[in-house]
N, C-alpha and C positions, 0 to 999 in steps of 0.2 A: 504492499500499499504506499510506503513511504521509506526512504533510506533512512530517516531517524527513528523508525518503530523499533528495531530491535535494541537500540539504546535505551529508549523510554521505556521498553519492557523490561530490561535488564534492571534498569535504576529503581522502577517501581517494584521489582520483585524483591530487591534488596531493602526498600524501605518497608514493606508490609512484613517482612520477616522480623522486624524489630517491634516488640510489643511495647508501644507507647500510650497504652490505656492511661487516662489521666491520674490515676492513683500511683502509677509507676514512674521511675526517672525517665526522661526523654533524651538523656545525654547521649545514648548510643545513636539515635538519629541525627542528633547535631554533630558528633564526632563525623559520622559519614558524609555529611552535606558539607562541612567546614572543610574536610580534606578534598573534595571535588571542586570547590570554589577556591580555595588558596592555591591549588594547583594550576589554576585558570588564571591566577594574578590577582585575586581579590584579596584585600587586607580584612581581616576579620575581628570582631569583638563580641565576647561573650558577656552577658548580664546573668549572673546567677542569683537565685533566691531560694528559700525554703517554703514549701507550702504549709497548709495548717497541720497536716499530718507529720511533718518534719521531713518529707522528701524533697531532696534537692531538685530544682527545675533551672532550665537553661533557655534563654533567649539568644538567638544569633543575628547579628547585624553585620553584614560583609558588603563591601563597597569597591568598586572598580571604575577607573576612568575619571579624567578631570580633577580639578582641586577646588571646585566651589565647595562651599559650607553646607549646602543642601542638594540631595541628590535630584536629579531630572525626574527619575522614574524609580519606584520601588515595587518590586515583587514580594508579596506577603503571604505566608501561608502557616497554618497552625499544624505543630507537630503531633499533637495529642489526638487521641482517638476515644470512643465511647467503648465500655467493656462489651465483650463478645460472648455468647453462649458456649459453654464448654462442648455441648454436642456439635458445634460447628468444628470439626476437628481440622478443616483446612484453612481457618481463618487466617493464619500467618503463612500461608504458602499460596503464591499466586497460581491461580488456575484459569485456562483460558476455555471458553466454549461459546460457539456460535457468535463471535465477534465482540465477546465480553470478557473482561478482566476481573475476576472474582478475588476479594480478600477484604478482611477488617481494613479500613482506611482507603482502599483503592480509589473510592468516590469522595470520601470526607476525611481529608483532603491531599492523601499522598500522591494521588493521580495529579493533582496541579503541581505539587512540590516537585515531582519528577520532571514536568514539563518546564517550569521555571529554572531548575538546576541545568537541564540540558540547553534551554535557549540561553540562559546567562553565560555558562561556561563556553559556549561556542561563539559568543559576541566578540566582534574584532573593532578595532579603531574607533574606540569610544571618545567622543568629544565632550561628553558631559558625564556625570556621575552616575552609575546603575547600582541600586541597593537590592540586596535581597535580604528579607527578613523572615527569621523563622521563630514563631512563639511558642510558648508553653501554655497549658491550662486553659485554652480557649473553651473547650466543652463544659467546664464547670465555673464559668464566669468571667471569660475574657482576661483572666488574671495576668498572663504574660504581657498582653498588649498594653494593660493598664500600667504595668511596672516600666514599659518601655516610655509611657506618657510622663510617669514621674520622673524618669531620668532624662527626658529629652531626646531619647535615642529613636533613629528611624525618621529622621525629617526628609521629606521630599516634595516636590512640586506636585507630583501625580502619583498615585498609587493604583496597583490593581491587588486587589484582596482575593485569594483563592477561596472560593466556595463552589459547591456543585450547582451550576446555575444552567446547565445544558447549553453552555456556550453564549447566554444572553448576557450582555452587560446590564448589571442591575445597579442603578443610581442610587437608590434610596432603600433603607429598611427601617422597620419599627424597632423601637427600643425592647427591653425586657425587664420587668420588675417583679419583687417578690415581697410579700409581708405575711408575718405570721400573727394571727389573733387569737388570744387566749381569752375566754369568757368564763368568769367564776359563777358558782352557785353554792349551794349549801346542801350537804348530804343529808339524807333521811330515809325512812322506811317508806317504800313506794305505796303502801297502803293508805300512809297518811301524808298526802302531798304538801298539805300546808305546814307540815314540820320542817320543810327544806325549801329549796329553790333550785329548779332544774336548770343547770347551765346548757344544756341541749336546747331547751325550749327558749332560753334567752339568746343563744347563737343563732336560732331559727329566725328570731325576730331582726337580729342584726343582718343576717344575710338576705332575708326579704328585701329590706330598705336597700342593700347593695345592689340587688338584681334590679330593683326598679330604677336606680340611678345608671346602672350599666347601660338599661334599655331606653333611657330618655336622655338625661344630661349628658353622658359622655358621647351620645350619638350626633349632638349638635354640633360639636367641632368635627370637621371632616376634612380628610385629604383623599380627593377622587383618584389620586394615582394609585391607591392600594385597594386590595380587596380582602376583607370588607374595609371600607374607606373611614373607619374611626378606631379609636382605642377599644380593644377587647379586654374582657375581665373574665377569669376562670377561678372557680374554687375547686381544685383538684384533689386535695386532702382534706379529711377531717375524722377527728377522733374524739371521743368522749365517753365518760361513764366506765363503771366498774363491773356491774352486773344487771341482769335484767329486772331486779326488785329492789334497786338502790337508786334513789333520787341522785342523778348525777351532778358532782361538785365541780367539775371541769369539762370544758370542751374547746379543743383547738382546731383551727382550720387555716389553710394556707391560701392566700389569694395571689394570684399571677396576674399582671396586666401588661400589655403590650402597646407603648403609647405611639401615636403617630409622630412623626418628626414635627418639630415646632412647638410641641406641648411638653409643659414640665413634667419630668418622669415622676415628680412627686404628687401630681394632681390626684391621683387615686389614693395616695396615703393621705391626703388632707381630706378627702371624702370619707375614709375610714374614721378619722378623727372627728369630724362632724357628726356622723352617725352615732358614734360612741357618746358624744356629749348629748346629744337628743335622747339616748336612751337612758342615761343617767338622769336627765332632768325629769323625765316621764316616771321613771321606776325607782324609788328610793332603795338602795342596795344594790342597784345594778352595777357590776364591775367588769371590765375589760381592759386587756393590756394589748398594745398593738407594737410589734416589733418589725420595723423595715429592714429587710435583708439585703435587698439589691435594687438599686436603681439606675439602670443603663438606658440612656437616651437614644433615641432614634436618629437618623441622619439622612440628609437629602442633599445629593450632588446636583448642581444646575445640569438640565438635560442638554444644554449646548456646550458644556465643559468638553474640553479637547478630548481627554480620555475617553469620555462617554462617547463622543462622536467616532472617535477612531477605532474604538472596538466595534461599534455597531457596522461602521463601514467594511472592515476586514472581514467581518463574520456574517454580514448580512442580515443580522438579527437585530431588531428594534430593541432599545433599553426598556427596562422593566422595574418593578419594585417588588419587594418581597416582604413577608410579615415575621420572618425569623430574624434572630439578632446575628451580627456578624461583627468584625473587626474595624470596619470601615469608620465608625465614629472615633475610635482612637487615632486612626491614620488622619482623619480629619482635624483632630486635636493638635497633631504634630505639624499641621500646615499644608497637607495634601488635599487636591481635589481626588477623591476615591471612588473608585467602581468595584463592584463585586463581580468576580467572573471565574468560571472553571469549567473543567469537564464533568460529566455525569449528572445525574437528577437526584436532587435532594430528597425525592420521595423513595429513593431506594437505600438512602444512608440511615444509619443507626439501626439496622435490622440483619439478621442471618442471611447470607447470600448477597451483602452488598457487593456492587459491581460497578466498573467504570466501561462504557463502549470504547473499543479500540479506535474508531474514527473520531471520538471525541478527543482522546489523547492526542492524536496526530495533529488534529485542527487547533487544539489548544497551543501546542507547542508552535505552531506555525504563527498563530496569532501573537504570541508573546514574543517570539523572535522579531516579527515585524513592528511591535510596540517599542522594543529596544532600540531598533534601527531609527525608528521615527522620531523617539524622545532623546536618545542618547548618541545614536550613530553619527559617522561622519557624513557631511553634505554629499 
């Protein structure tokens, strides 16, 4: 299909063989990539940190060409993957069938990293700096990318952030936020309901109001570029009570929301606090605590931005938006006009049998090579 395919396949095979589940060290993959990049003339820098479990993680920033303080283009991929089912015995072994390459991370996002490494290491006569950035812990909260922002590492004018977009340039994505709400009650014998106060009933009143606001107030602010075009709210986890005949003394639930770009990621957290205050006023003794866990804002790059228009032109695919989170907001914070782009379909990521189409892999590498030439290459 293409002269680059054997090399891409070999690199991807090496990358997926390294178990970089987010709970594990990612240094083996960084070692592999750093060796390839330095052999091609890149100067590299590692940023190390310890995750919450005490496991060392590594971000890699490698640059080549020019002497400017900020790169003309950054290719950004996350090195970590979600866990895989033990029953998937070939999860770490690249297998090919009917034009598809199967393995954990083949789609999200080691396929992109293989393309970026090949395109970057074969780039010649660069007139402006090219940056390759590999991050850790994207899957568990964009932690590595946030560490780069804190240190001011990875600055570029334009950035291509690897995610499986089926080779569509994605110019905007929603944010991702989480909060935990704990509602208190008073335990008692269920035969005598007035002897206690049900935390589950109280949580139900809280959730009813949240649902009403999610279907009214939050839908008033819209961004028609998204589907759905408003901030969404989900309560995916709830737990309460000790036994069927005990009035529950506590109930906890997790609220997830995905804010549209331009909307404060704290908007729903503020709504949760207003609901709490209203219920306290209406019911003496009502008690609830709200703990905000994560507030990652969305991002929107101009449709007419050069990097968006360039990828749309070379792929023939119009730009789009997605509702899942990416590292584009962090690259934007570092000064880049960022676009999300990569081989594979997000709908096959995070599952047994994850794969990337061979054709996508080849076309992605070609698009990245052209982008390097356009933004960094000699006239």
